[in-house]
N, C-alpha and C positions, 0 to 999 in steps of 0.2 A: 793240828786241833780237829772239833767234830764234822763229818761231813755230812749233809742234810744226803739221804736215799729216798725218800718221797713223804708228801702229805696225803691225807685220807681225810674227807669228809665224814664226819659221824653223826648222825640225825638232825641234818641241819643246822648244827647250833655251835660244837667243837670241831676246832680242825688238829686232827693229829701231824705231829711232824717226827719221822722215826731218824734217829743220827747216829752215827757208826763214832766212837771214839777209838783214834787210831791209834792211841796210848795205851788204854786197858783193854781194847778189841773186845768194850762191852756196845749191846746197842740201846740207847735208851728212846723212850715214848713221850714226847712232848707234848699239849695240850694248849691250843690256843681255845679262850672261851670271848670270842668274836660278837657273841652277842650279849654279854654284860660285859661292858668296860667304861673308862670315865672320860671325860673329854674335857681341855683344860685349852681356854684360852690365853696366849703365850703374847705380851707384846713386849717387842725391843723395837724401840722410837728409833724410825718411825716403822717397822715391819707386823704385820698383826698374824698372828697364826690362831688355826684350831690345830691339836691335837689330842689322839685320839689312844691311850692308853688300856693295855687288858695284861693277864698274865699269861707267863709261861713257864705250865706246871708238868710235869712228870708224875708215873704210877699211878694212872687211872683205874677206878674200880668204878666197868657201867659208866652213872653218868656224875660218878662224885670223883673229888681228887686229892692225894692228902696237901701236907701243908710245904712239901718239898719247893721251892720255887725259883726256880733257874733264870728268871730275870723277867724282864716284860716287853711286850713286843708294843711299840710307839712309831704311829704314822703320821706325817702330817695329811690333814683331811680338806684343810682351807686355807689359803696365804693371802696376804696383798703384794705378794711377790712381784707377779703379774703387771701389777696397777704401778709399780715403783722402778720398773728398768729402766723407765726417763725422767725420776726424779730428778736429779743433777744433770741437766746434758751441757753445761758450761760453766766456769770460771775464768775468772782475769784477775790480775792485779794493776794496784795504781797508787796512786794518792792525790784524787780528783778536787780533795778539799786544799791541796796544798800546805798541809800543818805541819808535816815532815815526819808523818805518821804511815807504814804501809798500810794498805789497805787489801782485803780479799773481796771481790764482787762475783754472788753466784746468784746465777741464774734457774729459776725451777726449782725453789727450794719450798714448796706447801703450796705451788702457785703463784710465787711473790719474787720479787729482787731483793737477794738481801747483800749487805755492805758490813763487814767485820775488819773491825781498825783493831793492828796490832797497837798495845799497851805498854808492858815492860814485860823482859823474860818471857818472852812465845807467850803472854796471855792475849785474848783478846777480847772485846766488847761489839754487842751490833750498835753498831752505828747508824743506823736504817732498813727497813723495811718499807718496800712498797707498799701501793696497793694493790689489791688484788688483780689477776691480767686475767681479764675476762673479756669477752666478745659480747654482742649482742645485736642481733638481727630478727625484723620484724617476721613474724608468720603469721598464719592463718591456721597454724594447729595447734588446740587447745593443751595444754600442758595439763591436764588434770586425767585422771584414772579415766579409766572407758566407762561411758553410760553413768559417770559419777553424778553428773550434772545434765542429764539428758540430752538436750539438741544444744547444748550451750555454745555459742560460736562467737569471737570479735577476732580482734587484734591483738597479737599477745610478743613477748620478746624471748626467742632462745637462747638463752645463755650456755655459751663455749667457753670453757675451761682451758686453758691452751696451755703448752710447755713453752719455757723459753729456751729457743734450741742455738740463739746467737747473740754474743752480748760485743759492744765497741765500746771500748774507754779511750780517754785523753783524747777525747774529740770536740772541735771548738767547728761545731757550725755554721753558728753567726758571728765567729771573729770578734765577739768581744774581751776573749785572752779570759773567759771563764769556762772551766771544761764541762764536759757533758757525758751522760752515759747513753749510748742507744741499745736495746733490747728488742728481741725481735721473736715474738711469738707467733707461731701460725704465720699467719698475714699482713699482722700488723706490727706498728713499729711505735716504741714508746721511749721516748726521750726525756729523761732527768738531767735538769742543770745545780748547779750549787748556789745556793739562795746567798745574797749577799747585801749589804747595805746600800739603799741606794745614794745615799749622801756620802758614807767615807770610800765606799767599796771595798768594803773590809768583809770578806767570804769569812757568814756565821757556821760555826765549826757543825760539823756531821749533819747537815739539813739541807735538804734536796727538795725539787720540785720539778713536778711533770709539766714541761712545757709544750710538748707536745704528742700528741697521739694520731696516726693516720693508719688508715686500716689499707692497704691496696685494692681491697675488693671493689671498694669503693670508689675508685678511681677509673679513668679513662678505659685502662684495663681492665677495668674487673670482670666486663663478660667474655672477655677474651678467656681470662685465668680459669675463669669458672670452667666453660665451654672444653676448655683444651687440660679441665684438669690440675691445673699450676698451683697447687697452696701446698705443696712442702717445701720449703726453705731450704738451701742445700750451701749458700753460699750469701756472706755479710762483709761487707766493707765501705771506706768511704773515699772520697777524694776531697784536697784541698780545693781545687779549681777543675777539672778535666776541662772545659772547652774557654777559659779563661774570660768570664763575662761576671765575674766579682761573685759566684756562689759557690758555695762549696753543692757535693752532690752526696748520693748516698747509693751506693750500688748491692743490687740483692737479686741471687738466684734462686729459680724455683726451678729444678730437674733440666730442661733444656731451654729454659728462656730466660735471658739478663735482663733484668729493666734499672734505670739509672734516674732517680727521684732528685729533684732538685727543689729545695726551702727558697720561698718568696711568700713573702709578708703572710707568715702562720698556714701558708698552704704549701702542698708538694704536690710536683707537676713532671708526670715522665719524659722523659727526653730522648729515648733510646728509641723510643717507637712514637705513633702519630705523628709519621711523615709522610710525605709523600711518594710511595712504593708501593708497587702491586702488593707485597705484603703488609703494608703497614707500619714496618720496623726495618730499620738499616741493615741491608744484605749482608749482614756480617756474621761470624760466630758470636753467637747466644740467640740468634732468630730461630726461636723454634719452627717454623714454619721453613723456614731455605734450608734448616739444619735439621731436618726431624731424628735425627738418629743418633745425635751430638749430646752426651751427660755432662752437665756439670759439677765438679766435684769441690770449687773454690773459685774462690775471687782473692787477685795481688793486684794492688796499683803502685807501680814504681814507673820511674826514667830510665827507662833502661838505654836510649841511647845518648841521655843527659843532652838534648836538646830545648829543655824548656816544658815538654810537653808528655804530661802521663799517660799511659797504656792500662 
């Protein structure tokens, strides 16, 4: 095909491209009018792009060119691609409401959690959409534009829209026989449970409720997490009862630090830290103070030696 020889700027308005046709041994002069162009907003859900298009012509005479059109030059000048790199971080499958229809659970679909349930012949319906996955933190920084309201000050809420990076399914933290879904977005746990009739105990189809919401930064370990910069989760799992005290646990890792949270009376307590050691944590792998160079990439709970105690 044609080979590009070089380009030349002309009057700060047009750009020449000299092309050599290897089949006919001819040289063509192409002209890009990059001052006069058409812009299009192109949307292919969820991606939105702006595309700039201008003519790609030849046979110029001073600033005029004939109608010989050799195509168009199109470039993408803007898009939402970078914002969508982490659009969907986690996908799981289950049958949370135990109705015999398989479900696909998607985390971080426009900052929500979605459950799609199989209907028939590979067709699915949206069975559930969670409330927006957001965090609110008190701040004294005004959310208004600079000098919009003068020296207006006060207490405000800062809203953080987070990505759901980890999901656990088929969890039964409270041991009541009804399955739960655990989602982790940033430092916040969201625990959803199927809704059931209080009198008959029958599960209400495609109905879920948020039963717990817990922000790790608001726990006793919060100041340490902020100081050490432990805010990016890298692993999440759960255990039926690690310490045999009758309560299940949620294990989450933030970079080099492991946290073990135990739900009790609608509260969550960290049991791996807050112990009487020089570092305030068990001196085991997962203690970022004792093992600062270790990086956790995942968590798995199992009884490898089959002695009845999980590791």
